KEPA-783608 format. One line per field, with one value per residue (C-alpha): residue in three letters; chain; x, z, y. Coordinates in Angstrom, 2 decimals, decimal comma, always signed. Each point is the difference from the previous one (the first is absolute). Example, Ala and Ser with C-alpha at 12.3 -4.5 7.8 and 13.67 -1.06 7.14 Angstrom:
% KEPA-783608
type	[ALA:SER]
mol	[A:A]
c1	[+12,30:+1,37]
c3	[+7,80:-0,66]
c2	[-4,50:+3,44]
This chain:
% KEPA-783608
type	[MET:GLN:LEU:CYS:THR:THR:ALA:GLN:VAL:GLU:LEU:PHE:GLN:TYR:LEU:MET:LYS:ASN:GLY:CYS:GLU:ILE:GLU:ARG:GLU:GLY:GLY:ARG:HIS:THR:LEU:PHE:TYR:ASN:PRO:ALA:THR:ASN:LYS:SER:ALA:THR:VAL:PRO:ARG:HIS:GLY:GLU:ILE:ASN:THR:PHE:THR:ALA:ARG:ALA:ILE:CYS:LYS:ASP:LEU:GLY:ILE:PRO:ILE:ILE:LYS:ILE:ARG]
mol	[A:A:A:A:A:A:A:A:A:A:A:A:A:A:A:A:A:A:A:A:A:A:A:A:A:A:A:A:A:A:A:A:A:A:A:A:A:A:A:A:A:A:A:A:A:A:A:A:A:A:A:A:A:A:A:A:A:A:A:A:A:A:A:A:A:A:A:A:A]
c1	[+15,12:-2,86:-3,25:-3,31:-2,50:-3,75:-1,83:-1,86:-3,25:+0,30:+0,46:-2,93:-2,27:+1,15:-0,70:-3,48:-0,78:+0,83:-2,48:+2,22:-1,26:+1,73:-0,32:+1,78:+2,73:+2,92:+2,63:+1,96:-1,75:-3,44:-1,38:-1,85:-2,34:-1,21:-3,38:+0,12:+3,16:-0,29:+3,57:+1,48:+3,19:+1,64:+0,77:+2,44:-1,26:+2,77:+0,47:+1,64:-0,23:+2,68:-1,07:+0,92:-2,09:-3,00:+0,15:+0,32:-3,06:-2,05:+1,20:-0,86:-3,52:-0,51:-0,61:+1,73:+3,47:+0,01:+1,66:+2,47:+0,51]
c3	[+2,73:-2,19:+0,13:+0,11:-2,66:-0,45:-3,25:-1,29:-0,24:+3,65:+1,11:-2,14:+1,52:+3,52:-0,58:-1,38:+2,85:+2,44:-1,59:-2,51:-3,48:-3,30:-0,69:-3,36:-1,96:-1,76:-2,29:+2,60:+3,28:+1,59:+2,44:+2,93:+2,27:+3,48:+0,65:+3,71:+0,60:-2,99:-1,01:-3,30:-1,17:-3,31:-0,61:-2,73:-2,50:-0,54:+0,97:+3,41:+2,56:+2,66:+3,59:+1,14:-2,79:+0,81:+3,67:-0,83:-2,28:+2,81:+2,42:-2,47:-0,41:+3,75:-0,08:+1,91:-1,31:-2,39:+1,36:-2,57:+0,04]
c2	[-4,42:-1,18:+1,94:-1,83:+0,95:-0,32:-0,54:+3,02:-1,99:-1,08:+3,63:+1,22:-2,68:+0,91:+3,71:-0,67:-2,44:+2,82:+2,42:+1,80:+0,82:+0,62:+3,72:+0,01:-1,71:+1,62:-1,45:-1,96:+0,76:-0,37:+2,55:-1,59:+1,96:-0,96:+1,68:-0,90:+2,05:+2,36:-0,90:-1,10:-1,70:-0,80:-3,69:-1,08:-2,57:-2,51:-3,64:+0,29:+2,78:+0,49:-0,71:+3,50:+1,51:-2,23:+0,95:+3,71:-0,21:-1,57:+2,67:+2,79:-1,41:-0,41:-3,77:-2,84:-0,83:-2,97:-3,11:-1,33:-3,74]
């Protein structure tokens, strides 16, 4: 079974389009904050992000699940 992936840039754009903000950046991760739901999630910064991880990030932030093409 091959897992679908989404580019990190695509996920970052999706999060920001849905009202999330970058709270801070660490060495290999970015912390996003959603002021509407008062929730935050850590997003890895590397080329491709697993579909399951992308969906979990959206769920943690309380935004609609990203649709992976």
